[in-house]
Structure formats: structure tokens, C-alpha cells
MIBA-661827 format. One record per residue (C-alpha): residue number from 0; chain; z, y, x. Coordinates in nm, 3 decimals. Layout:
<sites>
site seq->NUM | mol->A | c3->Z | c2->Y | c1->X $
...
</sites>
This chain:
<sites>
site seq->0 | mol->A | c3->10.194 | c2->11.715 | c1->10.110 $
site seq->1 | mol->A | c3->10.381 | c2->11.401 | c1->10.012 $
site seq->2 | mol->A | c3->10.581 | c2->11.219 | c1->10.276 $
site seq->3 | mol->A | c3->10.541 | c2->10.863 | c1->10.152 $
site seq->4 | mol->A | c3->10.784 | c2->10.608 | c1->10.289 $
site seq->5 | mol->A | c3->10.678 | c2->10.266 | c1->10.425 $
site seq->6 | mol->A | c3->10.803 | c2->10.118 | c1->10.097 $
site seq->7 | mol->A | c3->10.573 | c2->10.350 | c1->9.902 $
site seq->8 | mol->A | c3->10.273 | c2->10.242 | c1->10.110 $
site seq->9 | mol->A | c3->10.370 | c2->9.880 | c1->10.047 $
site seq->10 | mol->A | c3->10.380 | c2->9.952 | c1->9.674 $
site seq->11 | mol->A | c3->10.030 | c2->10.102 | c1->9.688 $
site seq->12 | mol->A | c3->9.894 | c2->9.806 | c1->9.886 $
site seq->13 | mol->A | c3->10.064 | c2->9.557 | c1->9.656 $
site seq->14 | mol->A | c3->9.932 | c2->9.729 | c1->9.343 $
site seq->15 | mol->A | c3->9.575 | c2->9.710 | c1->9.469 $
site seq->16 | mol->A | c3->9.620 | c2->9.347 | c1->9.582 $
site seq->17 | mol->A | c3->9.777 | c2->9.240 | c1->9.252 $
site seq->18 | mol->A | c3->9.509 | c2->9.414 | c1->9.044 $
site seq->19 | mol->A | c3->9.222 | c2->9.270 | c1->9.250 $
site seq->20 | mol->A | c3->9.367 | c2->8.917 | c1->9.254 $
site seq->21 | mol->A | c3->9.442 | c2->8.922 | c1->8.881 $
site seq->22 | mol->A | c3->9.091 | c2->9.045 | c1->8.798 $
site seq->23 | mol->A | c3->8.910 | c2->8.793 | c1->9.018 $
site seq->24 | mol->A | c3->9.129 | c2->8.505 | c1->8.897 $
site seq->25 | mol->A | c3->9.080 | c2->8.595 | c1->8.530 $
site seq->26 | mol->A | c3->8.702 | c2->8.653 | c1->8.543 $
site seq->27 | mol->A | c3->8.588 | c2->8.289 | c1->8.508 $
site seq->28 | mol->A | c3->8.834 | c2->8.225 | c1->8.226 $
site seq->29 | mol->A | c3->8.742 | c2->8.550 | c1->8.052 $
site seq->30 | mol->A | c3->8.371 | c2->8.467 | c1->8.072 $
site seq->31 | mol->A | c3->8.432 | c2->8.115 | c1->7.939 $
site seq->32 | mol->A | c3->8.648 | c2->8.244 | c1->7.652 $
site seq->33 | mol->A | c3->8.388 | c2->8.504 | c1->7.553 $
site seq->34 | mol->A | c3->8.108 | c2->8.244 | c1->7.571 $
site seq->35 | mol->A | c3->8.301 | c2->8.009 | c1->7.342 $
site seq->36 | mol->A | c3->8.371 | c2->8.287 | c1->7.093 $
site seq->37 | mol->A | c3->8.008 | c2->8.401 | c1->7.078 $
site seq->38 | mol->A | c3->7.791 | c2->8.094 | c1->7.125 $
site seq->39 | mol->A | c3->7.998 | c2->7.791 | c1->7.028 $
site seq->40 | mol->A | c3->8.090 | c2->7.640 | c1->6.694 $
site seq->41 | mol->A | c3->8.448 | c2->7.595 | c1->6.801 $
site seq->42 | mol->A | c3->8.676 | c2->7.472 | c1->6.522 $
site seq->43 | mol->A | c3->8.950 | c2->7.724 | c1->6.452 $
site seq->44 | mol->A | c3->8.758 | c2->8.002 | c1->6.626 $
site seq->45 | mol->A | c3->8.952 | c2->8.268 | c1->6.435 $
site seq->46 | mol->A | c3->9.281 | c2->8.126 | c1->6.561 $
site seq->47 | mol->A | c3->9.147 | c2->8.113 | c1->6.916 $
site seq->48 | mol->A | c3->9.029 | c2->8.472 | c1->6.886 $
site seq->49 | mol->A | c3->9.373 | c2->8.576 | c1->6.762 $
site seq->50 | mol->A | c3->9.545 | c2->8.407 | c1->7.054 $
site seq->51 | mol->A | c3->9.310 | c2->8.578 | c1->7.300 $
site seq->52 | mol->A | c3->9.399 | c2->8.919 | c1->7.156 $
site seq->53 | mol->A | c3->9.772 | c2->8.858 | c1->7.107 $
site seq->54 | mol->A | c3->9.882 | c2->9.012 | c1->7.441 $
site seq->55 | mol->A | c3->9.695 | c2->9.327 | c1->7.340 $
site seq->56 | mol->A | c3->9.925 | c2->9.393 | c1->7.043 $
site seq->57 | mol->A | c3->10.251 | c2->9.252 | c1->7.177 $
site seq->58 | mol->A | c3->10.483 | c2->9.481 | c1->7.376 $
site seq->59 | mol->A | c3->10.440 | c2->9.399 | c1->7.747 $
site seq->60 | mol->A | c3->10.814 | c2->9.335 | c1->7.772 $
site seq->61 | mol->A | c3->10.778 | c2->9.058 | c1->7.514 $
site seq->62 | mol->A | c3->10.492 | c2->8.905 | c1->7.712 $
site seq->63 | mol->A | c3->10.703 | c2->8.920 | c1->8.027 $
site seq->64 | mol->A | c3->11.001 | c2->8.758 | c1->7.858 $
site seq->65 | mol->A | c3->10.789 | c2->8.476 | c1->7.718 $
site seq->66 | mol->A | c3->10.645 | c2->8.416 | c1->8.065 $
site seq->67 | mol->A | c3->10.999 | c2->8.416 | c1->8.203 $
site seq->68 | mol->A | c3->11.102 | c2->8.151 | c1->7.950 $
site seq->69 | mol->A | c3->10.797 | c2->7.943 | c1->8.041 $
site seq->70 | mol->A | c3->10.817 | c2->7.976 | c1->8.419 $
site seq->71 | mol->A | c3->11.190 | c2->8.018 | c1->8.470 $
site seq->72 | mol->A | c3->11.404 | c2->7.750 | c1->8.626 $
site seq->73 | mol->A | c3->11.489 | c2->7.606 | c1->8.286 $
site seq->74 | mol->A | c3->11.136 | c2->7.640 | c1->8.147 $
site seq->75 | mol->A | c3->10.928 | c2->7.326 | c1->8.113 $
site seq->76 | mol->A | c3->10.654 | c2->7.457 | c1->8.341 $
site seq->77 | mol->A | c3->10.891 | c2->7.634 | c1->8.577 $
site seq->78 | mol->A | c3->11.097 | c2->7.320 | c1->8.626 $
site seq->79 | mol->A | c3->10.783 | c2->7.121 | c1->8.704 $
site seq->80 | mol->A | c3->10.664 | c2->7.379 | c1->8.956 $
site seq->81 | mol->A | c3->11.005 | c2->7.388 | c1->9.120 $
site seq->82 | mol->A | c3->10.994 | c2->7.013 | c1->9.171 $
site seq->83 | mol->A | c3->10.662 | c2->7.066 | c1->9.350 $
site seq->84 | mol->A | c3->10.815 | c2->7.336 | c1->9.567 $
site seq->85 | mol->A | c3->10.618 | c2->7.617 | c1->9.400 $
site seq->86 | mol->A | c3->10.804 | c2->7.938 | c1->9.318 $
site seq->87 | mol->A | c3->10.645 | c2->8.207 | c1->9.103 $
site seq->88 | mol->A | c3->10.927 | c2->8.404 | c1->8.942 $
site seq->89 | mol->A | c3->11.024 | c2->8.719 | c1->9.138 $
site seq->90 | mol->A | c3->10.730 | c2->8.692 | c1->9.376 $
site seq->91 | mol->A | c3->10.407 | c2->8.892 | c1->9.390 $
site seq->92 | mol->A | c3->10.233 | c2->8.595 | c1->9.226 $
site seq->93 | mol->A | c3->10.441 | c2->8.666 | c1->8.914 $
site seq->94 | mol->A | c3->10.306 | c2->9.022 | c1->8.912 $
site seq->95 | mol->A | c3->9.953 | c2->8.880 | c1->8.930 $
site seq->96 | mol->A | c3->10.024 | c2->8.645 | c1->8.640 $
site seq->97 | mol->A | c3->10.171 | c2->8.926 | c1->8.430 $
site seq->98 | mol->A | c3->9.865 | c2->9.143 | c1->8.494 $
site seq->99 | mol->A | c3->9.632 | c2->8.855 | c1->8.409 $
site seq->100 | mol->A | c3->9.795 | c2->8.788 | c1->8.075 $
site seq->101 | mol->A | c3->9.827 | c2->9.152 | c1->7.969 $
site seq->102 | mol->A | c3->9.476 | c2->9.253 | c1->8.081 $
site seq->103 | mol->A | c3->9.295 | c2->8.936 | c1->7.970 $
site seq->104 | mol->A | c3->9.212 | c2->9.057 | c1->7.616 $
site seq->105 | mol->A | c3->9.039 | c2->9.368 | c1->7.752 $
site seq->106 | mol->A | c3->8.827 | c2->9.150 | c1->7.979 $
site seq->107 | mol->A | c3->8.730 | c2->8.908 | c1->7.702 $
site seq->108 | mol->A | c3->8.653 | c2->9.180 | c1->7.447 $
site seq->109 | mol->A | c3->8.422 | c2->9.363 | c1->7.687 $
site seq->110 | mol->A | c3->8.230 | c2->9.051 | c1->7.789 $
site seq->111 | mol->A | c3->8.212 | c2->8.936 | c1->7.428 $
site seq->112 | mol->A | c3->8.060 | c2->9.268 | c1->7.322 $
site seq->113 | mol->A | c3->7.791 | c2->9.230 | c1->7.586 $
site seq->114 | mol->A | c3->7.713 | c2->8.873 | c1->7.486 $
site seq->115 | mol->A | c3->7.686 | c2->8.964 | c1->7.119 $
site seq->116 | mol->A | c3->7.408 | c2->9.206 | c1->7.212 $
site seq->117 | mol->A | c3->7.191 | c2->8.930 | c1->7.360 $
site seq->118 | mol->A | c3->6.887 | c2->8.839 | c1->7.150 $
site seq->119 | mol->A | c3->6.946 | c2->8.481 | c1->7.040 $
site seq->120 | mol->A | c3->6.572 | c2->8.426 | c1->7.028 $
site seq->121 | mol->A | c3->6.569 | c2->8.433 | c1->7.408 $
site seq->122 | mol->A | c3->6.814 | c2->8.144 | c1->7.420 $
site seq->123 | mol->A | c3->6.629 | c2->7.956 | c1->7.148 $
site seq->124 | mol->A | c3->6.302 | c2->7.999 | c1->7.337 $
site seq->125 | mol->A | c3->6.456 | c2->7.863 | c1->7.655 $
site seq->126 | mol->A | c3->6.590 | c2->7.562 | c1->7.468 $
site seq->127 | mol->A | c3->6.247 | c2->7.505 | c1->7.314 $
site seq->128 | mol->A | c3->6.100 | c2->7.500 | c1->7.664 $
site seq->129 | mol->A | c3->6.343 | c2->7.228 | c1->7.765 $
site seq->130 | mol->A | c3->6.620 | c2->7.430 | c1->7.930 $
site seq->131 | mol->A | c3->6.967 | c2->7.280 | c1->7.909 $
site seq->132 | mol->A | c3->7.264 | c2->7.488 | c1->7.798 $
site seq->133 | mol->A | c3->7.371 | c2->7.560 | c1->8.154 $
site seq->134 | mol->A | c3->7.018 | c2->7.672 | c1->8.245 $
site seq->135 | mol->A | c3->7.026 | c2->7.924 | c1->7.962 $
site seq->136 | mol->A | c3->7.375 | c2->8.027 | c1->8.070 $
site seq->137 | mol->A | c3->7.278 | c2->8.111 | c1->8.429 $
site seq->138 | mol->A | c3->6.928 | c2->8.248 | c1->8.366 $
site seq->139 | mol->A | c3->6.980 | c2->8.443 | c1->8.042 $
site seq->140 | mol->A | c3->7.342 | c2->8.489 | c1->7.934 $
site seq->141 | mol->A | c3->7.493 | c2->8.567 | c1->8.273 $
site seq->142 | mol->A | c3->7.231 | c2->8.823 | c1->8.390 $
site seq->143 | mol->A | c3->7.223 | c2->9.002 | c1->8.052 $
site seq->144 | mol->A | c3->7.604 | c2->9.013 | c1->8.043 $
site seq->145 | mol->A | c3->7.632 | c2->9.172 | c1->8.386 $
site seq->146 | mol->A | c3->7.717 | c2->9.521 | c1->8.265 $
site seq->147 | mol->A | c3->7.973 | c2->9.391 | c1->8.017 $
site seq->148 | mol->A | c3->8.136 | c2->9.172 | c1->8.283 $
site seq->149 | mol->A | c3->8.157 | c2->9.470 | c1->8.517 $
site seq->150 | mol->A | c3->8.302 | c2->9.690 | c1->8.245 $
site seq->151 | mol->A | c3->8.560 | c2->9.427 | c1->8.152 $
site seq->152 | mol->A | c3->8.657 | c2->9.371 | c1->8.514 $
site seq->153 | mol->A | c3->8.697 | c2->9.745 | c1->8.568 $
site seq->154 | mol->A | c3->8.914 | c2->9.779 | c1->8.258 $
site seq->155 | mol->A | c3->9.131 | c2->9.489 | c1->8.362 $
site seq->156 | mol->A | c3->9.166 | c2->9.618 | c1->8.717 $
site seq->157 | mol->A | c3->9.272 | c2->9.961 | c1->8.590 $
site seq->158 | mol->A | c3->9.510 | c2->9.804 | c1->8.339 $
site seq->159 | mol->A | c3->9.662 | c2->9.588 | c1->8.612 $
site seq->160 | mol->A | c3->9.723 | c2->9.895 | c1->8.828 $
site seq->161 | mol->A | c3->9.937 | c2->10.040 | c1->8.550 $
site seq->162 | mol->A | c3->10.116 | c2->9.723 | c1->8.438 $
site seq->163 | mol->A | c3->10.492 | c2->9.776 | c1->8.411 $
site seq->164 | mol->A | c3->10.671 | c2->9.600 | c1->8.125 $
site seq->165 | mol->A | c3->10.576 | c2->9.239 | c1->8.186 $
site seq->166 | mol->A | c3->10.588 | c2->9.281 | c1->8.563 $
site seq->167 | mol->A | c3->10.944 | c2->9.410 | c1->8.579 $
site seq->168 | mol->A | c3->11.063 | c2->9.118 | c1->8.363 $
site seq->169 | mol->A | c3->10.893 | c2->8.831 | c1->8.544 $
site seq->170 | mol->A | c3->10.856 | c2->8.971 | c1->8.898 $
site seq->171 | mol->A | c3->11.146 | c2->9.214 | c1->8.918 $
site seq->172 | mol->A | c3->11.150 | c2->9.542 | c1->9.107 $
site seq->173 | mol->A | c3->11.203 | c2->9.434 | c1->9.467 $
site seq->174 | mol->A | c3->11.091 | c2->9.700 | c1->9.720 $
site seq->175 | mol->A | c3->10.841 | c2->9.560 | c1->9.965 $
site seq->176 | mol->A | c3->10.809 | c2->9.234 | c1->9.772 $
site seq->177 | mol->A | c3->10.720 | c2->9.291 | c1->9.406 $
site seq->178 | mol->A | c3->10.746 | c2->9.669 | c1->9.365 $
site seq->179 | mol->A | c3->10.413 | c2->9.812 | c1->9.252 $
site seq->180 | mol->A | c3->10.327 | c2->10.180 | c1->9.199 $
site seq->181 | mol->A | c3->10.456 | c2->10.197 | c1->8.838 $
site seq->182 | mol->A | c3->10.785 | c2->10.033 | c1->8.941 $
site seq->183 | mol->A | c3->10.822 | c2->10.272 | c1->9.235 $
site seq->184 | mol->A | c3->10.762 | c2->10.567 | c1->9.001 $
site seq->185 | mol->A | c3->11.028 | c2->10.427 | c1->8.769 $
site seq->186 | mol->A | c3->11.275 | c2->10.417 | c1->9.059 $
site seq->187 | mol->A | c3->11.197 | c2->10.773 | c1->9.167 $
site seq->188 | mol->A | c3->11.233 | c2->10.916 | c1->8.816 $
site seq->189 | mol->A | c3->11.587 | c2->10.779 | c1->8.802 $
site seq->190 | mol->A | c3->11.687 | c2->10.906 | c1->9.148 $
site seq->191 | mol->A | c3->11.810 | c2->11.262 | c1->9.212 $
site seq->192 | mol->A | c3->11.534 | c2->11.469 | c1->9.371 $
site seq->193 | mol->A | c3->11.278 | c2->11.195 | c1->9.329 $
site seq->194 | mol->A | c3->11.048 | c2->11.393 | c1->9.098 $
site seq->195 | mol->A | c3->10.819 | c2->11.502 | c1->9.382 $
site seq->196 | mol->A | c3->10.764 | c2->11.150 | c1->9.513 $
site seq->197 | mol->A | c3->10.711 | c2->11.023 | c1->9.159 $
site seq->198 | mol->A | c3->10.442 | c2->11.287 | c1->9.113 $
site seq->199 | mol->A | c3->10.280 | c2->11.187 | c1->9.441 $
site seq->200 | mol->A | c3->10.259 | c2->10.823 | c1->9.333 $
site seq->201 | mol->A | c3->10.124 | c2->10.932 | c1->8.994 $
site seq->202 | mol->A | c3->9.844 | c2->11.118 | c1->9.170 $
site seq->203 | mol->A | c3->9.769 | c2->10.810 | c1->9.383 $
site seq->204 | mol->A | c3->9.753 | c2->10.600 | c1->9.067 $
site seq->205 | mol->A | c3->9.517 | c2->10.850 | c1->8.903 $
site seq->206 | mol->A | c3->9.296 | c2->10.856 | c1->9.214 $
site seq->207 | mol->A | c3->9.273 | c2->10.476 | c1->9.222 $
site seq->208 | mol->A | c3->9.185 | c2->10.457 | c1->8.852 $
site seq->209 | mol->A | c3->8.925 | c2->10.732 | c1->8.892 $
site seq->210 | mol->A | c3->8.771 | c2->10.551 | c1->9.189 $
site seq->211 | mol->A | c3->8.743 | c2->10.234 | c1->8.980 $
site seq->212 | mol->A | c3->8.564 | c2->10.427 | c1->8.703 $
site seq->213 | mol->A | c3->8.319 | c2->10.586 | c1->8.949 $
site seq->214 | mol->A | c3->8.250 | c2->10.247 | c1->9.108 $
site seq->215 | mol->A | c3->8.192 | c2->10.100 | c1->8.761 $
site seq->216 | mol->A | c3->7.938 | c2->10.370 | c1->8.673 $
site seq->217 | mol->A | c3->7.748 | c2->10.324 | c1->8.999 $
site seq->218 | mol->A | c3->7.730 | c2->9.947 | c1->8.955 $
site seq->219 | mol->A | c3->7.624 | c2->9.979 | c1->8.591 $
site seq->220 | mol->A | c3->7.334 | c2->10.204 | c1->8.689 $
site seq->221 | mol->A | c3->7.233 | c2->9.958 | c1->8.958 $
site seq->222 | mol->A | c3->7.239 | c2->9.669 | c1->8.710 $
site seq->223 | mol->A | c3->7.033 | c2->9.873 | c1->8.463 $
site seq->224 | mol->A | c3->6.763 | c2->9.911 | c1->8.728 $
site seq->225 | mol->A | c3->6.769 | c2->9.542 | c1->8.822 $
site seq->226 | mol->A | c3->6.803 | c2->9.397 | c1->8.469 $
site seq->227 | mol->A | c3->6.673 | c2->9.652 | c1->8.215 $
site seq->228 | mol->A | c3->6.728 | c2->9.556 | c1->7.853 $
</sites>
């Protein structure tokens, strides 16, 4: 029905790769941030919570521009990376970074919600029996947060598939290099006669998001059987 070009297939592959990489890279940090917000007595916790949620309320273009200032050639971090021979701007790694920053609040909020539902008496009992904090983390907190972690990862993956604003600022729209599905759709909507191909890519994006949701539901049911609460 839709005669996708090689560039379109590259955009699909890149979107999936960027979303998966961003989700896997952000998971440990998201879990750690949620753990600190729920179980620690971190000074300035409200400020930390606000910073975690800031990308959720900022326009993605603003997030992308701030990342560009930070990682650009004249940015303090970008200059340091350039001296080390590491280039991020206008590569697929920049798209991963943009997706990580924009989707991170969704990941943290989901995991945090799951952790807040854990009965603190379970952790207190484990401490009473001599368990260290990391024992309680791996035997109680992590298993009981499984569904929340999965939900957060699914949300972040889906959000990364649709990321546009920050990506186009920091990674650009280079076909075959940094062009993801949303950027390809943007190109087609501005080209004469490109409406059909834009619709085709929209349907692919919907199918990928739907597949993620189905996978999430199947895994949640499996976790419910293995770790009933």
C-alpha cells in the first residue's frame, strides 16, 4: 500500500533504536532518582523533585536548545568532549540524549508511584532482621516495583518514538543519520504530494506504540502472577 523508500526504513529502524537505547540507558538513573525521592531524607528533596519534572513542563524545543548550548562546540561540556574526540551534536547519540531528557520525568514518576505503594513495614522488618539497605533494595523494593518499572519504561519508550522538538534542535534532520519517524513525517508534510507517505509513517508510528502497550500489558500480567501484591 505504501511504497516506503530506503530512507523511510532507516527512519523506522533509527526510531526504534533511539527509543530502546534511551529507555535502557535511563532506567538505572530513573530507578535511583525514584528511590531517593521515596525512601531517602535528601536535603532539598522538593527542589530535586522539581528538577526531575522540569522537562515535562518545558517545551521540547527549549530542552533541545539548552542541550545544544551545553553540548555545542562552545559549551563547557561540548568543548571538553571535543577535546576527547567525542562528538554528540548532529549524531544519533544526540537523538538518544534528547529522548532521555524529555522522557525521564515519565519514567521517574511511574517508578515513584510504584515505590510509594510498598508497605514500609516490610522494609522495617527486613532491617530489624539485620538486612542492609541494599538487601532490602534487591529483595523487597525492586521486586515490588517491577510493574511500575515496566510501566515507566513503556511510557518512556513510546514518548521517545514520538520525540520531535528537542531532537530536531540537537540532532538535526539528516536523512539516514538522525532522521526519525516524526522528522520524516515533518519532511513529507512540507513536500508536494507527500501526504500519503506521511500517513503511512503515522500508521507505522501508531502500530509501534500499540505494540509497546500490548507488550506492557502482557508483562504486567506475568509479573502479577510471579509477584502478587
